[in-house]
C-alpha positions, 0 to 999 in steps of 0.5 A: 185371897184369904178368908176369915170366919168366926164360928160359934155353936153350942155343939162346938167346945169353943169358938173357932176362927177359920182362916184359909186361902181360896181362889176367887171364883169368877168364871167356870173352872176349878179353884183350890182352897187350903186351910194352912192355919188353925184347927183345920190345918191340913184341909185342902180341896177344890171347888168346881164351877160350871154353867149348865142350862143357864145355871151355875153348878158348884161342887166341892171336894176336900180331904183332911190330912191334919192332926187329931182334934179334941172334937168328935168325928160326928160333930166335926162331920156335921160342922164341916158339911154345914159350913161347906153348904153355907160357904158355897151358897154365899160364894154364889151370891158374891160371885154374881 
């Protein structure tokens, strides 16, 4: 399924529309995501979900092989790590 997000922050030089593919996480397993459009085109990864001691554990792995952007590496690192944390928290909520 395709996810659309609009991201705005004072550290970003412009608003970003994120548009990516993510398999529905509805059971334990490994699920792929792909940014195939926009500024993060080339970002691919996997989300792993498993049950451990009656709790849901989720981890994400990603790599970026896309073009250089006009955004500094530090800002991009903070942006993507924060976005990942928020996205994984929301994923847990909507997957219940």
